[in-house]
N, C-alpha and C positions, 0 to 999 in steps of 0.2 A: 782740535776744533770743536767748539760747543755745538751740540745738536739742538736746533731750534724746534724740532718736531715736525710732523707732517701737517699739511694744510687741511683744514676742514674740521667738521664736528668730532669725528673719531680721533683725529690727531690732537685736538684740544683736550678731549677727555683723557687721553693717555698722558698728556703733560700734567694735568691736574693730579692724577694718581701718582705720577712720579714725584711731584712735590710733597704729597702726603707721605709717601714712602721715605723720602729724604729725612723727615723728622724722626722716623724710627731708626734710620741708619745712623744719624748723628747723635741721638740720645740727648741728654741734658734738657733744660727747661725751655730755652728760647734761642732762636737763631735769626740772623739777618738774611736778606735776600741773596747776598753773595755766597754765603756758605751753603744755602739751600740749592742755589743754582749749580754749584760745583758738584754737590752730591747727586742732583737729579740730571746732570749733564744737559742743562738748559742755559740759555742766556739770562742775564740779570733782569732785563726788562720784561721778559715773558714771565718769570717767576714773580716779579713785583705785581704784575697785573693779576695773576692767579691769587696771590695773597690778598690783594685788595678786594677781589670778588668774594673770596672765601670768608673774609671778615664779616661781610653782610649776611652770609649764610650760617654763621656760627661754627664754621669748620676751623677757622683760625682766629686767634685773638692777638691784637696789636698791643705790644707793650712799649715802654719808653725806649728811646735811643734806637729806633728803627728795628726792633726785634719782634719776632712773632713766635707764638706757641700754638699747639693744637687746642682747639676749642671743645666745648661740651659735646658737639656732634660726633667727634671722633670716638670717645669712649662709649657713647650710645651705640655706635655701630658694632664695637667690639662686644659689648654686653649682649646685643641682639644675636650676634653670631654664636657666642658661647651658650646662650639660652637654648639654642636649637641643636646643641651637640648631643651625642647619643645618650640614652638613659643611663643613669649611674649604675644600674644593675650590671650592665655589660662591662664597665670598667672594674667594678668590684669583683666580678667573677675572675678577671685576669689577676687581680691582686691575690685572691684566694689560691689560685693555681700556682702562683709564684711562691706563696708560703708553703704549700705542700711540696713543691719541687726543691726548695732550699732549706726548709726547716727553720727559717728565721722569722723575725717580725718584719712586716712589710708596710710601707707608708707611701702615699701619693701626695706630693706637694705641687702646688701651683704658684707661679710668680704673681705676687700681689703688689703692684706699684703704688697703690694709694698710700700716701704718707711716707714715701720713700721706698725704694725697691727692697722687698723682702719675700720670704716664702711662707706659705700657709698650708698646713696639713688639711686636706679635704676628704681623705678616706684612708682606711687602714685595714689590714688583715693580721690580727694578732692572736687569734684563737682564744684560749681561755686565760691568756696572760693578764695580770693586773699591772697596768702601766705604772701606778703609783709605787708598787713594790720594786719596780725597776728604776726608780729615781726620776720618772717622767712626770714631774709635778706640773700643775698649771703655770707656776712661775717659770719653770724650765722651758715650757712650750712657748711662752711669750718672750723668751730671751734667746737661749741657745738655738732652739728649733726655729726661731723666727729669722735668724741671721743667714745671709747668703755667703758670708765669709767663713762660716764654721760648719764642718760636717760635709760628708760626701754629697749629700742631697743639695746643700746650698752651693757648693763649688761646681757641681754638675750644671747648675743653672747659670751661675756667675760667669763661667768660662765662655758662654756664647752671647753674653750681653755686650752692647757697645762699650768702647773703652771709657766714654764719659760716665756711663752708669757704673762701670767697675770702679772708677776713681771715687765716685760718691760713696760706694759701699766700703771701699778701703779707708775712707776718712773716718768711718765709725769705729769705735773701740771694739775689741773682742769682748763678748759678754763675760762677766766675772764668773758665771756658772759654767763656762766652757770646760771641756775635759782636758787632761794633760797633753793630749796629742794635737790640740788646735794650733793652726798656723798663726803665730803672733808676730811674725816678721813678714812684712809686705813683699819683700823680694822672694822669699820661699813660697809665699802664697801665689804670686804671679807665675812662678815657675811651675807650680802645680796645675795652674789653669792651662799652660802650654801642653802639659802631659795629657790632660783630659781631652783637649781638642785633638791631640795626635792619636789617641787610642779609642776615644768615644765613650769612656766611662770614668768614674771616679772611685777611688778607694780611700777610706777614712779609718784611722787607727786611734781609737779613744779620743776622738775630737769632741763629740757631744757629751759623752759620759765615760767615766773610767770603767774599764772592763768590757767595753763594747766596741766592736769593729763594724765597718759598713762597706757596702758597695752600692753605687747609684749610677743611673744613666739618665741623660736628658730626654724629656718628652717634647717633641716638636710638632709644629703645625705649619706646613708649607714653608719650611726653612726658618721659622722663628721659634725660639725656645719658649715653651709654655710652662714647663715645670720639670719635675724629675720623679723617678720611682726609686725607692730605697729598700734595701734589705739590711737588717741589723742582726748580728749574732754575737754571743758572748766571746770575748777574746780567747778564753780557754778552749773554745771549740773551733774558732776560725782565726787562728794566729795569722795565717796567710790565706787570702781569698782564693778558693779553687776556681779553675777555669769553668767548671760546671755552673757555679753560682754567677760568675760574670756573664756567661752566655745566657742564663735564664733571665737575668736582670735586663740585658740588652734586648732580648726577645720580647719581654713584656713592655718595655718602653716603645719598641717598634709597633707592637700591637695597639697600644694606647694611642700612638700617633695615627695609625690607620683609622681607629674609631673616631678620632677628632676630625679627620677629613671625610668621614662618612663612607669609608671603605670597610670591607670585612677584615677582621683582625688577621694579620699574616699575609695580606694580599701583596705587599711590596716592602719587604724587609729592608732592602738596600736604600730605598728612598727615605726611610724613616730615621736614618742615623746621620748625625752631624759629625763629620770627620774632616 
């Protein structure tokens, strides 16, 4: 039985938020009132009225054939929330600690949906390493490191995105610059996403560059994946990822999630992991 929501102002506000949340659950560009109603557990007429009202407020945009998408007011809210996240110094200190604990190169990626879902490196802790000598050229950053389907960091994000967005990512080709271990078969790639969700972290073997292995964990914010934290080490040193590295990466991802929610790092490790 569809829940029409409680009567009154607070009940109406809850229904509006549920419709907004339905867009994030469904993914994709645009949806009709029926699909949104099912995702929000509301009746079609209630959702239709909310959509019509939201169009006038810039929250929703009406497209052809009775479809709606989120309007400009939605990303403005997200940008406002992210602008007031903790100072970057706090996150960078966690990356430096992870580098010291693991002896690897450490990178922090965030999900960047503009222009199609991809990842963007926003911070790193690499010590005195010269990334160009390691093969991390500007071209590689814009291709291999940009992709969600290549590398432990990309797949750690992709595993927790809606299926519609996953399908869009899988429709894109594997970058030509990808390493020999990249998943070029979609069936194997999807199976790897199942493993990531089951254990909470991703392992990569020469996916982004020959001779480099990886370990990554998703960084979440209130149940939504925001990015991932990654450790890279030479294959000759890390043929198999040790438990100590995995635990350090998971702990850092959990601490970053706590910072994103305005909590002290390490305040609630269990709540920070998506399994």
